[in-house]
C-alpha positions, 0 to 999 in steps of 0.5 A, spaced: 353 257 359 351 250 357 344 248 354 342 241 353 342 238 347 336 238 343 333 232 340 334 230 333 328 231 329 326 224 326 329 221 319 323 219 315 326 215 310 325 217 302 320 213 298 324 209 294 319 207 288 323 202 283 323 202 276 323 196 272 324 199 264 322 194 259 322 199 253 326 196 247 324 189 250 320 184 246 318 179 252 314 173 251 308 172 256 312 168 261 319 173 261 313 180 262 310 175 268 317 175 271 319 182 270 312 185 273 313 188 281 312 181 285 313 181 293 319 177 295 320 174 302 315 170 304 312 165 300 305 161 300 310 155 301 313 159 308 306 160 309 303 153 307 306 149 313 304 154 318 296 154 316 297 147 315 298 147 323 292 151 324 287 147 321 290 141 324 289 144 331 282 146 329 280 140 326 282 136 332 281 141 338 275 145 336 274 150 340 279 149 345 284 150 339 280 157 337 281 160 344 289 158 344 290 162 337 286 168 339 290 168 346 297 168 342 295 172 335 289 177 338 290 177 345 285 176 347 282 171 352 276 167 349 271 161 351 266 160 345 267 166 340 260 166 337 258 174 338 252 175 342 245 178 339 245 184 344 252 185 342 250 186 335 245 190 336 248 195 341 253 196 336 248 198 331 244 203 336 252 206 338 254 207 330 256 214 328 250 217 324 254 219 318 257 212 318 250 209 318 249 214 312 254 211 308 254 204 310 246 204 308 248 207 301 253 203 299 248 197 300 243 200 297 248 201 290 250 193 292 244 190 291 242 194 285 249 191 282 248 184 285 240 183 283 242 184 277 247 179 276 243 173 278 243 169 271 235 166 268 235 158 269 235 156 261 230 150 257 233 148 252 228 143 247 232 138 243 226 135 240 220 133 241 219 131 248 227 132 249 228 138 254 234 139 258 234 146 263 239 149 267 237 151 274 242 156 278 241 153 286 244 157 292 248 153 297 245 153 303 250 156 307 256 160 307 261 163 311 264 169 310 271 172 313 272 180 314 279 181 316 281 186 321 288 187 324 291 194 321 284 196 319 276 196 320 272 194 314 265 195 315 265 195 308 267 188 307 262 185 310 257 189 305 261 185 299 261 179 302 253 179 304 250 183 299 251 177 294 250 171 298 243 175 299 242 176 293 244 169 291 238 166 295 243 163 301 238 162 307 244 161 312 250 166 313 255 166 318 259 172 319 267 171 322 271 177 324 278 178 328 276 178 336 279 185 338 282 186 345 280 193 345 273 191 344 272 185 351 274 180 345 268 181 340 269 184 333 270 191 332 263 194 333 263 197 327 263 191 324 258 188 328 254 195 326 254 193 319 252 185 320 246 188 323 244 193 317 244 187 313 240 182 318 245 177 319 246 174 327 251 169 326 257 172 327 264 170 331 270 173 333 275 169 329 281 171 325 286 168 320 287 161 318 283 159 324 277 162 321 277 159 315 279 151 318 272 152 323 268 154 317 271 149 312 271 143 317 265 145 323 266 145 330 262 141 334 259 143 341 262 142 347 262 145 354 265 152 351 258 153 347 254 150 342 257 147 334 258 151 329 256 147 323 261 147 317 259 152 311 259 150 303 262 156 301 267 160 304 269 167 301 272 174 303 279 178 303 285 177 308 293 176 308 297 170 305 295 166 311 288 167 310 289 166 302 292 160 304 288 156 308 282 158 302 287 154 297 288 149 302 280 148 304 278 149 296 275 142 295 272 141 302 268 148 301 268 152 295 272 158 294 271 166 291 279 167 290 285 167 293 284 174 295 290 177 298 294 183 300 292 188 296 294 191 290 293 197 284 296 198 276 295 204 273 296 204 266 297 212 264 300 216 258 302 223 258 295 226 259 294 223 266 294 228 272 301 226 277 297 228 283 291 224 281 296 218 280 300 218 286 294 219 291 290 212 288 297 209 288 298 211 295 291 209 298 291 202 296 299 202 299 295 204 306 292 198 307 298 194 308 306 194 308 306 189 303 300 192 298 302 193 291 303 200 287 304 199 281 305 204 275 305 202 267 306 208 263 310 210 256 312 217 259 318 217 263 316 224 265 310 223 268 313 218 271 318 223 275 313 227 276 309 221 280 314 220 284 315 228 286 307 227 288 308 220 292 314 223 296 309 230 299 303 226 299 306 220 302 309 225 308 302 228 309 299 222 310 296 220 317 299 212 315 306 215 312 310 209 315 307 204 312 305 207 305 313 208 304 314 202 306 309 199 301 311 203 296 319 201 296 317 194 297 319 190 292 312 189 290 311 197 287 314 201 282 313 204 275 314 200 269 317 203 263 314 201 256 314 203 249 308 204 248 300 203 249 300 196 246 307 194 250 302 197 257 296 192 256 301 187 255 304 188 262 298 190 265 295 183 262 301 179 265 301 182 271 293 181 272 291 187 278 286 186 282 285 193 282 287 197 275 286 204 273 286 206 267 288 213 266 290 215 258 287 218 252 280 215 250 280 210 257 274 206 256 277 203 249 283 202 252 279 199 257 275 194 253 282 191 250 284 189 258 284 181 258 286 180 266 284 185 272 280 183 278 276 190 276 278 195 272 277 202 274 276 207 267 278 215 267 280 220 272 273 220 276 273 212 277 278 212 282 279 205 287 277 208 293 270 209 289 269 201 288 272 200 295 266 203 298 260 205 294 261 204 286 256 198 287 261 194 285 265 188 289 272 189 292 273 182 294 278 181 288 283 176 285 290 178 287 297 176 286 295 175 278 289 169 280 285 175 276 288 172 270 283 166 271 279 167 276 273 173 278 271 177 284 265 175 288 259 176 285 252 172 285 255 167 281 260 164 287 254 163 291 250 159 286 251 153 283 248 150 276 244 144 276 242 141 269 236 137 269 235 132 263 227 130 262 227 125 255 220 122 254 221 114 251 220 117 244 226 122 245 230 116 248 228 112 242 231 117 238 237 117 240 238 110 243 242 107 237 247 113 236 248 112 245 249 104 243 254 106 238 258 110 242 258 106 249 261 100 244 267 105 242 268 107 249 268 099 251 263 101 256 257 096 253 253 096 260 251 104 258 248 102 252 245 096 256 242 100 260 238 104 253 236 098 250 233 095 256 228 100 256 226 098 249 226 090 250 224 086 243 218 082 243 218 075 240 
């Protein structure tokens, strides 16, 4: 008797969560930055050439270029990317009640935090009749980008829109990739979130082309009405979105180069391996290029976390994606001698999300200088910040947290200085101005002052 061959069980690759051992080494900041995990392969320079072509196409061919790019990248036929208002209203009507309740709670918490962020105007009296003020004024129009692709991000609608509204921005446009599954419109949950926030100008545009359209605008034509240019572009995305934002900076303002997500966890031997692994895995779920980094002075903890990652990666829905992210060069364990070296490594890495799982976590968090957002202790995981903490999840990545901030109300504000001096107040400093103008060999500056106080014969 013969039997048919049985199909082989699929082979599941192990998680190759690599180790970078910094113990016993004294490293400069430059050396630390070189040592911590970073993505290899495609670089910003590689993406830049492609993004420049996309920007040029949008500027030259407008909606026709956007239609071609929608077909190429999203597989949809598109005449004009503006989403009909009735489609936005319909998406809200069809929203799952539990999801709606969750979005409304997230909006409520985000608004409470954003409303307290707006800085106060300042009037400083420097003498009788000498007043200098700083007034915070919102930009007129913003373009907000919400990514699509491997996941759906209605939470990013909230994170972009709420601080813009709190700042007082009057014109808000939102773009998200068109979805073939939904007739070339953005995902309905994205549209529903926009409806909850009162946003009616929504476009089905993805990637770098959305950033280009916002920055330069698109003229009206046979396809439909114009897409007016904006003053500020915000929102997270992949390397192409981040590169596009870098390239249009100066034409428009941007929040930060928020690329593929990353998490770092600073932990000592008091940390719970299952929680550390769960949080590393939660961010690996986003993208195969997502970065998950553990910084610890406890080798036993690192070993236990590796074991947990194997167990949890096998059980999670997006196992293949998670394993690829955890096994990539952008992820791994950084072993350090002590907490001081761990803090230095974290500051060199400048994580988008940094969790502190140590003894006296709040005190350790206070010593961190470079991070997009810091999550303190076992009960403040990154997932909380992603959805419902009240904080913003649009944060700088790839080390840019060393010099830039996460999205907040001031992203959409400008500080305008107002100078208001009386004749007497100007007279008091006129001699100093004339002296300084001559010292800088700019005598006309001094003459502009002297002209106001003519010498009478």
